[in-house]
N, C-alpha and C positions, 0 to 999 in steps of 0.2 A: 415771398409776399410778405410785409411787417404785421401784425396781430389790430395793431390804427388802420391800416389802410384798408383790409381785408373787412371788418366793422363800418369802412366809408361808401367802400363798392357794392355792400352786402345790407346799405340799408332800402327803407320799401323805396325810396326814388333815388338809392342808384344805380352805375352802370350795371353789375352783373345781374340785378336783381330785371333791369328790363330787359337784358340779353335774353335773360331765363324765360322773361314774360312772352317776348318777341319769339321764340321759339316754340311755345306750349302753343299761344294762341294760333299759331298755324299748323297742327296737327302733328307736330313733329318731334318726335323720341330725340334721345342723341346721339345714340347710333346711326338714325335714319342724317338727321341734318346734317352733321360731320358729314355722313357717303359722301352728300350732294354739294360741301366743300372744300369735295375731297383734303380732309386731315383726318385724323386719327381725333377718334372718339373721346383719348386720352383729354387732346388740347381742348377743346372745346368744353368739356366736361372741369376744365382745370380753370379758366376763363367766367363760367358762370358761376364757378364755389368761390371765384374771388383768388384764389394761388397764382392767376398769368394775371398778367395785364395787357390785356387784346393791345391793338396796334390800330392806328387809322385804318391800315386795308383790313385789318381781320371787319372790324364793324362795316362798312363798303360793301363787304362778302355778307355776311348776314343779313343784314338789311335787304342787301337786294334778295338772298333767297328768301324773308320773312315776312316783307311786308313789302314785292317786287313793284304795285303799284301806287305806294305812298312816299314821294321826293324827302318829305318831312320830315320819314322816320333817320335818314340817311343826317340830318341835321342835327339834330338831338342828339344821336348818337355823339355826334362830335363834337357837341357842346360839352355831353358828360365826359366825356372826355380830354378833351383842354381843363375841365376843372378838377378832375383825379389828378394831371397831368401837375397842375398847378403845385397842387396839395402833396400830392407826393416829389416835385422836385424843390420845396423850398425848405431845403435842407440848413438852410445856414439857422435860419426860425426854431426849427429841431434841435437844435445846439444850439439856440442859446439858454433855448430854456429849459436843457440838460442830457446831458449824455447819455446817463442811466438807460432810458425810454431805447434809444438806439443801441444802447450795449443789448439790452436784453432780446431784440430785434432776431441782432446776430449770432445772439447766443438760438435763437428759434431756426435761425438758418441751417447753424451746421447741425445742431439736434436730429434733425428733418434728412442728412445728407450723409449718403456713403463715400465721396467725395468732394475734397473741400482743396482748392485752389488758392494759392496767394500771387501771384507778380506783384513785384514792388522796386519803383526806380531810385526812393527817396530813405523810407521808412521799413525797419523791420517789420517783418508781417505782421498785423497782432496777437496773433497765437501762437506764436514766437517768443514775445516779449516779456522782459524783468518787471513787474510792477517798475521801479526806478526808472526803466523805459517809458511806461507804458507812462508814470507820473511827469518826466516830459511832455509827451505827444499829449496828454491833454491839455497840460497847462500851456501851454500853444496857443491849443483849438478855444480855450476861455482867455486868455487873452488875445485876442482876432480876433473871437465873435464879439468880446462884450458878454459872453452870457453868464448864467449861474455859475457857482465854482461847486460843481460834484462833481470832481477829481477825483478821491477817495473813493467815494460809491461806485463810480465807473470802474474803476479799477478793481476793488472786489468781485462786479458782475462779470466781467471780461476772462478774470482770473475761472469765474468756476467752468466756463468752454473750455477751458486750457487742459479737464480732464479727459475729456473725448478724443486725445494726442494719445493716452493708453489704452484707445479700444481697440484692437487691429483687426476689428470688423471695419474699421473704415480706413478710406485713404486719403495721405496728405501731403500733398504738392506743395513744396516754398522755391521762389524762383526769383531768385533776387539781380540786378546789375551789383557790382563791385564798391561802386556807390555807397551800397548802404551800410556796406563792413566799415568803410572807411571814412562817412561822415562819422562828426563829435558834435550831434545835435543833443547828449546829454551835455551836461557842464561839466559831472565830474570822468574824468580820464575812467577811473577808476565804475565807473558803473558802465558804461562802454565793456570796458574787460568783463566783465560780468556777463554785459550781455553777447557776446560772442562767444562767452562757454556754454552759456546755452544752447547756442545755434551749433556746435560740437554736439553736443549729446544729443538734443532734436534729430541729427542727420545718423547718429547709430540707430532710431529705432525701427523698427521693424516695417510699419505701415509710414514710414516719414521719409516723399525725396528730396532733396534739395540739392539745389544751384545755384552756381552764380554763374554773373557772367562777367568775364575778366576786362580790365582795362585792356587799351593794344589790341584790340582785333580788327579786323575787318565785320561789319555789322552788313547779313542782307539787309533787316528789317529794323525799325530805328523804332528802340523801348521807350512811348511817348508818354504815356502815367500807368499809374497802375492798376490794375483791378482783383476784383476776386469768382472763382464760379462757387457758387452750392449749387451740389448735383445738376437742376435742369435749370436755375438762377443763374444768372449772371450778374456782379455787381460794377460801377466805376461813380468814385466821387472825384470829387475834391475841395479846393478851397471853399465853393460855393453852393453845390449843388451833389445830389444823389441820385442816381436812376440804379433800374433790373434793366437787365437784357433781357432775351426769352428767344427762343427757337431761332430764324432767319444769323440775329446779330448774337446769340450768343455763338454758334455755327460759330462765327467768322471770324470772337474773341479765339474760339478752340483751334485754329489756326494760326494764329497772330502765335499762339501760346507755342503752338508745334513749334514753327519757326524757334522761336528764343529756346528754345531746350535745346531746339539743334546749334547752340552757342555757345553752352552753359557745360563751368565745368561739375564735376559730379561726385559723392562718391570722396577718394583720399585726396584727390583734384584738390577739389571746393574746400576742403580740412584747412591743405594747406590753403592756400586763399586769406582762411579765417587765423590760422594762427600767426602767418606773415601779419596779418593787420594788429593782435597782439602782440606781436614782438615792435612795432611800431611804437603804441603805445606802449606799451613797458617800458620805452626808451624813452620816449615822453612825461613820461611821470617820473623815471630816475633824476631826465634833466631838471624837472621842475623841482623835485624836492632838496639832488642835488644844490 
């Protein structure tokens, strides 16, 4: 959960504050309320401290437990959730306002996580990007959303979290389709060549698992869009919105991830695909220079 969203949920009239007040007024401890909800106490605690976004079903269950005789409570909670979701998913406006705050949110997610996962269909995973590749990605976003041009500041902010890659107490998983290493997103082939070198280097770190789903195989599951997992939080974003996923939704992401890993090349096989992509780039560079 990003800092600005936590602040929103923990306002005096925020959703997390309201939920905590309902439990307290019902004379229930976190442990007792969780027991009656058939939840882990940690789940209720995360919701009340704005570390996790509740679902509509979560709110219905809490209202039924803490205010069973007042149907207005459920409606009030649902309204607050709708307001919060609108604020959370208004990704485009946050991008228009600049990328730095978003990158700081991701820095915090990585700092709090022992396991970080990226699955990408088109882009090199953010933590594995070179500064020049980042520049291409951020510049495209600025152009698409007509937002504030804070590209260089965003690059510097993202680079700060790449330091965690060398913390062997953390685990990183980078899974991508072969399109990621074949798409020529940067204008310069040399930039893409250097980016592929970066992937080769990262693939040899002891705490990094790198996989590539190759072209030309029959897939039992379709790679629809990219996603990330930070500990017990999932994140999905596209052109227009961004959302966090927890609990059952996160479990579904993990199921998809396991199936996708089953189709991936890893180790030397993955590196061979990267080297092949570099060879194709080198040929293209030579033809252009010739």
